[in-house]
C-alpha positions as CSV (number, residue, x, y, z in Angstrom):
1,M,4.1,45.9,27.0
2,E,1.9,47.6,29.6
3,L,0.0,46.3,32.6
4,R,-3.8,46.9,32.6
5,H,-6.9,45.6,34.4
6,I,-9.4,44.5,31.9
7,P,-13.1,43.5,32.5
8,L,-13.9,39.8,32.0
9,P,-16.4,40.4,29.1
10,E,-13.7,42.1,27.0
11,L,-11.5,39.0,27.2
12,H,-11.5,35.8,25.1
13,V,-9.0,33.1,24.2
14,A,-6.9,34.1,21.2
15,A,-6.3,31.9,18.2
16,A,-2.6,32.3,19.0
17,N,-3.1,30.4,22.3
18,V,-1.7,27.0,21.7
19,R,-4.5,25.4,23.6
20,H,-7.4,27.4,22.2
21,K,-9.0,24.3,20.6
22,A,-8.5,22.0,23.5
23,K,-11.2,20.7,25.8
24,K,-12.0,22.7,28.9
25,P,-9.3,21.8,31.4
26,D,-9.6,20.6,35.0
27,L,-9.7,23.8,37.1
28,S,-10.2,22.2,40.5
29,D,-6.6,22.9,41.6
30,I,-6.8,26.7,41.0
31,L,-10.5,27.5,41.8
32,P,-10.1,27.6,45.6
33,S,-7.1,30.0,45.4
34,I,-8.8,32.3,42.9
35,R,-12.1,32.2,44.8
36,K,-10.2,33.4,48.0
37,R,-7.6,35.7,46.6
38,G,-8.6,36.5,43.0
39,I,-6.1,36.4,40.1
40,L,-2.7,37.5,41.1
41,Q,-0.6,36.5,38.1
42,P,-1.3,38.7,35.0
43,L,-2.7,37.2,31.8
44,L,-0.8,37.7,28.6
45,V,-3.2,39.4,26.1
46,R,-3.1,41.2,22.8
47,P,-5.7,43.6,21.4
48,D,-7.8,42.5,18.5
49,A,-11.2,43.3,16.8
50,E,-13.1,41.5,19.5
51,G,-11.4,43.1,22.5
52,F,-8.4,41.3,24.0
53,G,-7.2,37.8,23.0
54,I,-5.6,35.8,25.8
55,V,-2.3,34.5,24.5
56,A,-1.3,32.9,27.8
57,G,-3.4,32.4,30.9
58,R,-6.4,30.4,29.5
59,R,-7.0,28.4,32.7
60,R,-7.0,31.5,34.9
61,F,-9.5,33.1,32.5
62,L,-11.8,30.0,32.4
63,A,-11.6,29.8,36.2
64,A,-12.7,33.4,36.5
65,K,-15.7,32.8,34.2
66,T,-16.6,29.7,36.2
67,L,-16.7,31.6,39.4
68,Q,-18.7,34.4,37.8
69,Q,-21.3,31.9,36.6
70,E,-21.5,30.7,40.2
71,G,-22.5,34.2,41.2
72,L,-19.1,35.5,42.4
73,E,-18.4,39.1,41.3
74,M,-15.1,39.2,39.4
75,P,-13.1,42.5,39.3
76,P,-11.2,43.4,36.1
77,L,-8.3,40.9,35.6
78,P,-4.7,42.0,35.6
79,C,-3.3,41.7,32.1
80,A,0.1,42.3,30.4
81,V,-0.9,43.8,27.0
82,M,1.3,42.9,24.0
83,E,1.6,45.0,20.9
84,E,-1.0,44.3,18.2
85,G,-0.3,42.1,15.2
86,D,2.8,40.2,16.5
87,D,1.5,36.7,15.7
88,I,4.7,34.8,15.9
89,D,5.8,36.3,19.3
90,A,2.3,35.6,20.6
91,V,2.4,31.9,19.6
92,E,5.9,31.6,21.0
93,A,5.0,33.2,24.3
94,S,1.9,31.0,24.6
95,L,3.9,27.9,23.9
96,I,6.7,28.8,26.4
97,E,4.2,29.4,29.1
98,N,2.3,26.1,28.5
99,V,5.4,24.0,28.2
100,A,6.7,25.5,31.5
101,R,3.3,25.0,33.2
102,A,2.3,21.5,32.1
103,P,3.4,18.9,29.6
104,M,1.7,19.4,26.2
105,D,0.5,16.4,24.2
106,E,1.7,15.7,20.7
107,M,-1.2,17.5,19.1
108,D,-0.6,20.7,21.2
109,Q,3.0,20.7,20.2
110,F,2.3,19.9,16.5
111,E,-0.2,22.8,16.2
112,A,2.1,25.3,18.0
113,F,5.3,24.2,16.1
114,H,3.5,24.1,12.8
115,R,2.2,27.7,13.3
116,L,5.7,28.9,14.2
117,L,7.1,27.2,11.1
118,K,4.5,28.9,8.9
119,E,5.4,32.3,10.5
120,G,9.0,31.9,9.5
121,R,10.8,30.1,12.4
122,S,13.1,27.3,11.3
123,V,13.2,23.9,12.9
124,Q,16.5,24.8,14.5
125,E,15.1,28.0,16.0
126,I,12.1,26.2,17.4
127,A,14.2,23.5,19.0
128,A,16.6,26.1,20.5
129,T,13.7,28.3,21.9
130,F,12.1,25.4,23.7
131,A,15.2,23.4,24.6
132,V,14.2,20.3,22.7
133,S,16.0,18.4,20.0
134,E,15.4,19.0,16.4
135,I,14.1,15.4,15.9
136,V,11.4,16.1,18.5
137,V,10.3,19.1,16.5
138,K,10.4,17.1,13.2
139,R,8.4,14.3,14.8
140,R,5.7,16.7,15.9
141,L,5.5,18.3,12.5
142,A,5.1,14.9,11.0
143,I,1.5,14.9,12.3
144,A,0.8,17.3,9.4
145,N,0.6,14.2,7.2
146,L,-2.5,13.1,8.9
147,L,-6.0,14.0,7.8
148,P,-7.8,16.6,9.9
149,R,-10.4,14.1,11.1
150,I,-7.7,11.8,12.5
151,R,-6.1,14.7,14.3
152,Q,-9.5,15.6,15.7
153,A,-10.0,12.0,16.9
154,Y,-6.7,12.1,18.8
155,R,-7.5,15.5,20.2
156,E,-10.8,14.2,21.5
157,G,-9.3,11.1,23.1
158,E,-10.9,8.7,20.6
159,I,-7.5,7.2,19.6
160,N,-4.2,7.0,21.6
161,S,-0.7,8.1,20.7
162,D,0.3,4.6,19.5
163,S,-2.4,4.7,16.8
164,L,-1.6,8.3,15.9
165,Q,2.0,7.3,15.4
166,A,1.1,4.3,13.3
167,L,-1.2,6.3,11.1
168,T,1.8,8.6,10.1
169,M,3.0,5.6,8.0
170,A,-0.3,5.5,6.1
171,T,-0.9,7.0,2.7
172,K,-3.8,9.4,2.3
173,S,-5.9,6.6,0.7
174,Q,-5.1,4.3,3.6
175,Q,-6.1,7.0,6.1
176,K,-9.4,7.5,4.3
177,E,-10.0,3.7,4.3
178,W,-9.2,3.5,8.1
179,L,-11.5,6.5,8.8
180,T,-14.3,4.7,6.9
181,L,-13.9,1.8,9.3
182,F,-13.5,4.1,12.3
183,E,-16.7,6.0,11.7
184,D,-18.8,3.0,10.8
185,E,-20.7,1.8,13.9
186,E,-21.0,-1.7,12.6
187,Q,-17.2,-2.2,12.0
188,V,-14.1,-2.0,14.1
189,A,-11.1,0.0,13.0
190,P,-7.7,-1.5,13.9
191,T,-5.7,0.4,16.5
192,G,-2.3,0.2,18.1
193,W,-0.4,-3.0,17.2
194,Y,-3.2,-4.3,15.0
195,L,-3.2,-1.0,13.1
196,K,0.4,-1.5,12.2
197,K,-0.4,-5.0,11.1
198,W,-3.3,-3.7,9.0
199,L,-1.2,-1.0,7.3
200,L,1.7,-3.4,6.5
201,G,-0.6,-6.0,5.0
202,G,-0.3,-8.4,7.9
203,E,3.6,-8.3,8.0
204,Q,5.6,-6.2,10.4
205,I,9.3,-6.9,10.0
206,P,11.2,-4.1,11.8
207,T,14.6,-3.2,10.4
208,T,16.1,-3.7,13.8
209,V,15.9,-7.5,13.5
210,A,18.1,-7.7,10.4
211,L,21.3,-9.8,10.8
212,F,22.5,-8.4,7.5
213,D,23.8,-5.0,6.5
214,L,20.8,-2.9,5.4
215,T,22.8,-1.7,2.4
216,E,22.3,-5.2,0.9
217,Y,18.5,-4.7,1.0
218,K,17.2,-3.1,-2.2
219,G,13.5,-3.0,-1.4
220,E,11.4,-0.2,0.1
221,I,11.7,0.6,3.8
222,V,8.5,1.9,5.4
223,T,9.1,4.5,8.1
224,D,6.7,6.2,10.4
225,L,7.0,10.0,10.1
226,F,8.0,10.3,13.7
227,G,11.2,8.6,12.6
228,E,11.1,6.1,15.5
229,E,10.1,2.8,13.7
230,S,10.9,1.4,10.3
231,Y,9.8,-1.8,8.6
232,F,10.8,-3.8,5.5
233,G,8.3,-3.2,2.7
234,D,9.5,-6.2,0.7
235,S,9.3,-9.2,2.9
236,Q,10.5,-11.6,0.3
237,A,13.8,-9.7,-0.2
238,F,14.1,-9.5,3.6
239,W,13.7,-13.2,4.1
240,T,16.2,-14.1,1.4
241,L,18.9,-12.0,3.1
242,Q,17.8,-13.0,6.6
243,N,17.8,-16.7,5.9
244,A,21.2,-16.5,4.3
245,A,22.5,-14.6,7.4
246,V,21.0,-17.3,9.7
247,E,22.8,-20.0,7.7
248,T,26.0,-18.1,8.0
249,R,25.5,-17.9,11.8
250,K,24.8,-21.6,12.0
251,T,28.0,-22.4,10.0
252,G,30.0,-20.1,12.3
253,Y,28.9,-22.1,15.3
254,L,30.0,-25.4,13.6
255,E,33.3,-23.9,12.8
256,Q,33.7,-22.9,16.5
257,G,33.6,-26.6,17.4
258,W,30.0,-27.1,18.3
259,K,29.0,-30.6,17.2
260,H,25.5,-29.7,16.3
261,A,23.7,-26.4,15.4
262,E,20.0,-26.4,14.4
263,V,17.7,-23.8,12.9
264,L,14.2,-24.4,14.2
265,P,11.2,-23.9,11.9
266,V,9.8,-20.3,11.7
267,D,7.8,-19.4,14.9
268,H,8.8,-22.7,16.6
269,R,9.4,-21.8,20.2
270,F,12.5,-22.9,22.1
271,N,11.0,-24.0,25.5
272,V,13.9,-24.0,27.9
273,W,12.2,-26.4,30.3
274,E,12.5,-29.1,27.6
275,Y,16.3,-28.8,27.6
276,E,19.2,-28.8,30.0
277,K,22.4,-26.9,29.8
278,A,25.4,-28.7,28.4
279,S,28.9,-27.4,27.5
280,K,30.5,-27.7,24.1
281,K,32.8,-30.4,25.4
282,K,29.7,-32.4,26.6
283,S,28.1,-32.3,23.2
284,G,25.9,-29.4,23.9
285,A,24.0,-28.1,20.9
286,V,23.1,-24.7,19.6
287,Y,19.5,-23.9,18.7
288,I,18.5,-20.9,16.6
289,T,14.9,-19.7,16.6
290,V,13.4,-17.3,14.0
291,S,10.1,-15.6,14.6
292,G,7.5,-14.7,12.0
293,R,8.6,-11.1,12.5
294,G,12.2,-12.0,11.6
295,E,13.7,-11.9,15.1
296,V,16.6,-14.3,15.6
297,E,17.6,-15.8,19.0
298,T,20.4,-18.1,19.7
299,H,20.4,-20.7,22.5
300,E,23.9,-22.0,23.1
301,G,24.8,-25.2,25.0
302,Y,21.7,-27.3,25.4
303,V,20.7,-31.0,25.2
304,S,17.1,-32.3,25.3
305,R,16.0,-33.5,28.7
306,Q,15.5,-37.0,27.2
307,E,19.1,-37.1,26.1
308,A,20.2,-35.7,29.5
309,R,18.3,-38.4,31.4
310,K,19.8,-41.1,29.2
311,R,23.3,-39.8,29.9
312,D,22.7,-39.5,33.7
313,K,21.5,-43.1,33.8
314,K,24.6,-44.4,32.0
315,A,26.8,-42.3,34.2
316,K,25.3,-43.8,37.4
317,G,25.8,-47.4,36.0
318,G,29.4,-46.7,35.3
319,E,28.9,-47.0,31.6
320,V,30.8,-44.9,29.2
321,E,28.7,-42.1,27.7
322,D,27.6,-42.7,24.2
323,K,28.7,-40.5,21.4
324,P,26.0,-38.3,19.9
325,V,23.5,-40.3,17.7
326,K,24.4,-40.0,14.1
327,P,21.9,-40.0,11.3
328,E,21.8,-43.2,9.2
329,L,23.1,-41.3,6.1
330,T,26.0,-38.9,5.8
331,R,25.3,-35.4,4.7
332,A,26.9,-36.1,1.3
333,A,24.7,-39.2,0.9
334,Q,21.6,-37.1,1.7
335,N,22.7,-34.5,-0.8
336,Y,23.2,-37.2,-3.4
337,L,19.6,-38.5,-3.0
338,E,18.1,-35.0,-2.8
339,L,19.6,-34.0,-6.2
340,H,18.6,-37.3,-7.9
341,R,15.1,-37.0,-6.4
342,H,14.9,-33.4,-7.7
343,A,16.0,-34.5,-11.2
344,A,13.3,-37.2,-11.3
345,V,10.6,-34.8,-10.1
346,R,11.6,-32.2,-12.6
347,L,11.2,-34.7,-15.5
348,T,7.7,-35.8,-14.4
349,L,6.7,-32.2,-13.7
350,V,7.4,-31.2,-17.3
351,Q,5.1,-34.0,-18.4
352,E,2.2,-32.7,-16.2
353,P,1.7,-29.0,-17.3
354,K,-1.5,-28.6,-15.3
355,V,0.3,-29.6,-12.0
356,A,3.3,-27.4,-13.0
357,L,1.0,-24.4,-13.6
358,R,-0.5,-24.8,-10.1
359,L,2.9,-25.2,-8.5
360,A,4.2,-22.1,-10.4
361,L,1.1,-20.2,-9.2
362,A,1.7,-21.3,-5.6
363,H,5.3,-20.0,-5.9
364,M,4.0,-16.7,-7.3
365,I,1.6,-16.2,-4.4
366,A,3.6,-17.5,-1.4
367,G,7.2,-17.7,-2.8
368,S,10.3,-19.6,-2.0
369,S,14.0,-18.9,-1.7
370,L,14.4,-19.1,-5.5
371,W,11.5,-16.8,-6.4
372,Q,11.7,-13.0,-6.4
373,V,8.1,-12.1,-7.5
374,R,6.5,-9.1,-5.8
375,P,3.4,-6.9,-6.5
376,E,3.7,-3.6,-8.3
377,P,3.8,-1.0,-5.5
378,Q,1.9,1.7,-7.6
379,R,3.9,4.5,-6.1
380,A,2.5,7.9,-6.9
381,D,4.6,11.1,-7.1
382,K,1.7,13.1,-5.6
383,E,-1.1,12.4,-3.2
384,E,-3.7,13.5,-5.8
385,I,-2.4,11.1,-8.3
386,A,-2.7,8.2,-5.8
387,A,-6.2,9.3,-4.9
388,S,-7.2,9.4,-8.6
389,V,-5.8,5.9,-9.3
390,Q,-7.3,4.4,-6.2
391,T,-10.8,5.6,-7.0
392,S,-10.7,4.8,-10.7
393,P,-13.1,2.1,-12.1
394,A,-10.2,0.0,-13.4
395,Q,-8.6,-0.1,-10.0
396,L,-11.8,-0.8,-8.1
397,N,-12.9,-3.5,-10.4
398,F,-9.5,-5.2,-10.2
399,E,-9.6,-5.1,-6.4
400,A,-13.0,-6.8,-6.5
401,L,-11.5,-9.6,-8.7
402,R,-8.6,-9.9,-6.3
403,A,-10.9,-10.3,-3.4
404,D,-12.5,-13.2,-5.3
405,A,-9.1,-14.7,-5.9
406,L,-8.1,-14.4,-2.2
407,K,-11.3,-16.2,-1.3
408,L,-10.5,-19.1,-3.7
409,V,-7.2,-19.9,-2.1
410,G,-8.5,-19.4,1.5
411,L,-6.8,-16.1,2.2
412,A,-8.4,-13.1,4.0
413,E,-10.5,-11.1,1.5
414,D,-9.3,-7.8,3.0
415,R,-5.6,-8.7,2.5
416,S,-3.9,-6.0,0.5
417,D,-2.1,-8.3,-2.0
418,L,-2.5,-11.8,-3.4
419,I,1.3,-12.1,-3.8
420,R,3.1,-12.0,-0.5
421,H,6.2,-13.9,0.4
422,N,7.3,-14.6,4.0
423,G,10.1,-17.2,3.5
424,D,7.9,-20.0,4.8
425,R,8.0,-23.0,2.4
426,Y,5.0,-24.5,4.2
427,A,2.8,-21.6,3.0
428,T,3.7,-22.4,-0.6
429,V,2.8,-26.0,-0.1
430,A,-0.5,-25.1,1.5
431,I,-1.4,-22.9,-1.4
432,F,-0.4,-25.6,-3.8
433,A,-2.6,-28.1,-2.0
434,R,-5.5,-25.7,-2.3
435,L,-4.9,-25.1,-6.1
436,L,-4.9,-28.9,-6.8
437,K,-8.6,-28.9,-5.7
438,L,-9.6,-26.0,-8.1
439,S,-10.8,-26.3,-11.7
440,D,-8.6,-25.2,-14.6
441,E,-10.9,-22.2,-15.1
442,E,-10.4,-21.1,-11.4
443,V,-6.7,-21.6,-11.6
444,L,-6.4,-19.5,-14.8
445,M,-8.4,-16.8,-13.1
446,L,-6.0,-16.8,-10.1
447,L,-3.0,-16.8,-12.4
448,S,-4.4,-13.8,-14.3
449,V,-4.9,-11.8,-11.0
450,A,-1.4,-12.8,-9.8
451,M,0.2,-11.8,-13.1
452,A,-1.8,-8.5,-13.2
453,E,-0.7,-7.7,-9.7
454,C,3.0,-8.0,-10.5
455,L,2.7,-6.3,-13.9
456,E,5.4,-3.6,-13.8
457,A,4.1,0.0,-14.4
458,G,5.7,2.3,-16.9
459,T,7.6,-0.4,-18.7
460,A,7.5,-2.1,-22.1
461,I,5.9,-5.1,-20.5
462,T,2.7,-3.1,-19.7
463,E,2.7,-1.4,-23.0
464,V,3.1,-4.6,-24.9
465,A,0.4,-6.3,-22.9
466,G,-2.0,-3.4,-23.4
467,T,-1.4,-3.4,-27.2
468,I,-1.7,-7.1,-27.7
469,L,-4.9,-7.2,-25.6
470,A,-6.3,-4.2,-27.4
471,T,-6.9,-2.5,-24.0
472,D,-9.6,0.1,-24.3
473,M,-8.5,2.6,-21.6
474,A,-11.6,4.8,-22.4
475,A,-13.8,2.1,-21.0
476,S,-12.5,2.6,-17.5
477,W,-10.8,6.1,-17.5
478,K,-11.9,9.6,-18.4
479,P,-9.7,12.7,-18.2
480,D,-10.2,14.1,-14.7
481,E,-9.2,17.3,-12.9
482,V,-6.0,15.7,-11.7
483,F,-4.9,14.9,-15.3
484,L,-5.9,18.3,-16.7
485,D,-4.0,20.1,-13.9
486,L,-0.9,18.0,-14.6
487,V,-0.8,18.9,-18.3
488,T,1.0,22.3,-18.4
489,D,2.5,22.4,-22.0
490,K,0.5,25.0,-24.0
491,T,1.3,23.2,-27.3
492,V,-0.1,20.0,-26.0
493,L,-3.1,21.7,-24.6
494,N,-3.8,23.4,-27.9
495,S,-3.5,20.1,-29.8
496,M,-6.0,18.5,-27.3
497,L,-8.3,21.5,-27.8
498,A,-8.2,20.9,-31.6
499,E,-9.3,17.3,-31.1
500,I,-12.2,18.0,-28.7
501,A,-13.4,21.5,-29.8
502,G,-12.2,21.7,-33.3
503,T,-9.4,23.5,-35.1
504,T,-11.2,26.9,-35.2
505,V,-11.5,27.0,-31.4
506,A,-7.9,25.8,-31.0
507,A,-6.5,28.4,-33.4
508,S,-8.4,31.3,-31.7
509,N,-7.0,30.2,-28.4
510,K,-3.4,29.4,-29.5
511,D,-1.9,32.2,-27.5
512,A,-4.3,31.8,-24.5
513,T,-2.9,30.8,-21.2
514,G,-2.8,27.2,-20.1
515,K,-5.5,28.0,-17.5
516,V,-7.9,29.3,-20.2
517,Q,-7.2,26.3,-22.5
518,R,-7.7,23.8,-19.7
519,G,-11.0,25.6,-18.9
520,I,-12.3,25.0,-22.4
521,L,-11.3,21.4,-22.3
522,R,-13.3,21.0,-19.0
523,D,-16.3,22.7,-20.6
524,C,-16.2,20.3,-23.6
525,L,-15.9,17.3,-21.3
526,N,-18.8,18.5,-19.2
527,G,-20.9,20.3,-21.8
528,A,-20.7,23.5,-19.8
529,N,-20.8,27.2,-20.8
530,G,-22.5,26.5,-24.1
531,R,-19.8,24.0,-25.3
532,E,-20.9,20.7,-27.0
533,Q,-20.3,17.9,-24.6
534,K,-17.7,15.3,-25.7
535,P,-17.7,12.8,-22.9
536,D,-16.0,10.0,-24.9
537,W,-12.9,12.0,-25.8
538,T,-9.6,10.8,-24.5
539,P,-6.1,12.1,-25.3
540,R,-3.6,10.2,-27.5
541,Y,-1.8,9.1,-24.4
542,A,-4.8,6.8,-23.6
543,G,-4.4,4.6,-26.6
544,F,-2.4,1.4,-27.0
545,P,0.1,1.9,-28.3
546,A,0.3,5.5,-27.0
547,K,1.1,8.5,-29.1
548,S,2.6,11.8,-28.2
549,Y,1.6,15.3,-29.4
550,T,5.1,16.7,-30.2
551,E,8.3,15.4,-31.6
552,R,10.0,16.2,-28.3
553,S,7.8,13.6,-26.6
554,G,10.2,12.5,-23.8
555,L,7.4,10.1,-22.7
556,R,8.8,7.0,-21.1
557,F,5.8,4.8,-21.9
558,V,6.0,5.8,-25.6
559,A,9.7,5.2,-25.8
560,E,9.3,1.8,-24.1
561,W,6.9,0.7,-26.8
562,E,9.0,2.0,-29.7
563,Q,12.0,0.0,-28.5
564,V,10.1,-3.3,-28.8
565,A,7.4,-2.6,-31.4
566,N,9.3,-4.4,-34.2
567,L,9.1,-7.6,-32.2
568,F,5.3,-7.6,-32.6
569,A,5.0,-6.3,-36.2
570,S,4.0,-9.8,-37.4
571,N,1.3,-10.0,-34.8
572,A,-0.2,-6.7,-36.0
573,Q,-0.1,-7.9,-39.7
574,E,-1.8,-11.1,-38.8
C-alpha cells in the first residue's frame, strides 16, 4: 500500500464501500475543520477503470466536493492506495472503518456481511473480525429474505426496524401483498405491531407465554429470521395445551390449601382496586387471568372489596366472621346435572339435523376444546412453487369464495382463514347464533368453504374427493414454467413430448437433453418456433385419478389413490 495525493476529479465512491448506496450524510461536523485545515487523514482507495474508488473515507470525500462547489479550491487529497482487485479486503476494510466511526444500521451491516459471505468469509470469520456474536451476523443476513423493494423502503426511512424485522416472518407472497398495500396511495399498509398481527392472521401468541413444555406442541412455530421472536402457528393446539396447564395450576393452588381458586374469562382484567389483600388463613382467594395472547398471570391472596367490607362490619360489631359463602349445590351435584343435561341435549340434537349441521360448522370455524380442525397450511418446498399456487385461477377463485363466506358470518373479509380457533367458547356460540339466521343454502356454502379449507393436501382424501367430483384440473391449471423446470426425468419429458408433439418428434429427440425437450414442450404450449399450439394439453398427473409415466412412479398422490381405489369401485361402476 502506498500513500499518494490524488486530484478530486479522479476519485469516486467505490462499490466496495459499505455506504455507497446510502443517502448523503450530515457533513456539518467536519466541514469547518476541512475548510480550515484541509483533509489530514488519508482516504483508503483502490484503482479501477474509472480512476480511484474510495473504499473508506466517503464523508471526507463528499465534504471536499461540497467545499469545491462552494468555490473553495481543493488540493489533491491524501490517499492510501490498495492493490487492485482485492474485493474482499476492500469490503472488510470499509466495514471496519465504518463500524469504528459510527454505528451502522441493519441494512448497512446486512449488505456488508452479505458481500463478505459471497466472497468466501464464513459467519464465524465475519463475527470474529468485527467482534460481534455469530447470532448478530446471522440476524443481519436474514434480511436477504426480504424483497429488494422492502429493503429499499427501509434504507430510505419509509419503514422502521420493527416493521423490517416483522417482514422477515413473511413469505414472498405475503411480502408482495404487503408491498401492494404499501405502494397504494388509497390504502394503508400495516406496520410495527399491526404488521405482526396482519401476518399472523390476527393472532400473535408468542412461545414465551406457554406454561407447558414446548416439546408437547406438535404444530408449526413461526419465527422471525432475526431469531428474536417466535409465535405459535396453530392457535388451537396452543390453547388446548395452555388451558390444560392453567387447570393444573389452579388445582395446584387448591392442593396448597387455598379455599378458592378461579380462572377468569379470557381477556377479563383483574382490577386490583376492586379487591383487598387477604391471607390464605383469612380465606383469601387466587385469581388467574389469561389474555387473548395467551399470557397467564396469577393474583394470590385477594378478596373482593364487598366481601372485605362485610367482614370489617362484622368484626366491629363483635360478630364471628362468616365462613365463605358456599354455592347451593356441591360440585358433584353440579356434575350430575351437567351430564344429564348434556345427554338430553344430545338426544334432541340428533333429531334436528339442520341445527346440528350449524353447530358442527360453528365448531369447525371457531373450535372448542374437543375439536382439532385446522386449515391446510399449503406449505411449499420452494418460493416459486408458492408463487405459482398463490396466483393460480383455482386459488384466486377459492379465496374470493372464502371472502364471501367470511362476510356471511360477520368476520373480516381480509382474514386469512375461515377456520381459526382461539380457545374461546363464546366465539363458537357467536358463530352458531349467526348461522341460525342463515338459509340452508348459505350454510351449505359455508360448510363447503370450511371443508375445502381443511382438505389435507397430498393425501388419499384429496385424491378421492377429486375423483368422486370428477375435478377437471385443466379448467383452472395449465403447465407453467415452474412445472416444466421441476420435471427433470428425461424419460418422463419424452413421454410428454409424444403426447403433445407426436411420437415422431419424441423419437427424434429421445436422446436430447432435458433442456431441449422442455424447450419443445414450451413451444407446443405457446405455438412458438413453428410448432402447432396445443394450449389444452395437460400431463397425466393432472387427471383424477392421476397416472404416472413410468412403473417406477414413486408419486405419493398416485400411491394414495391406489391404496383406496377398491373402496370406490362400485361408485365407478354405477
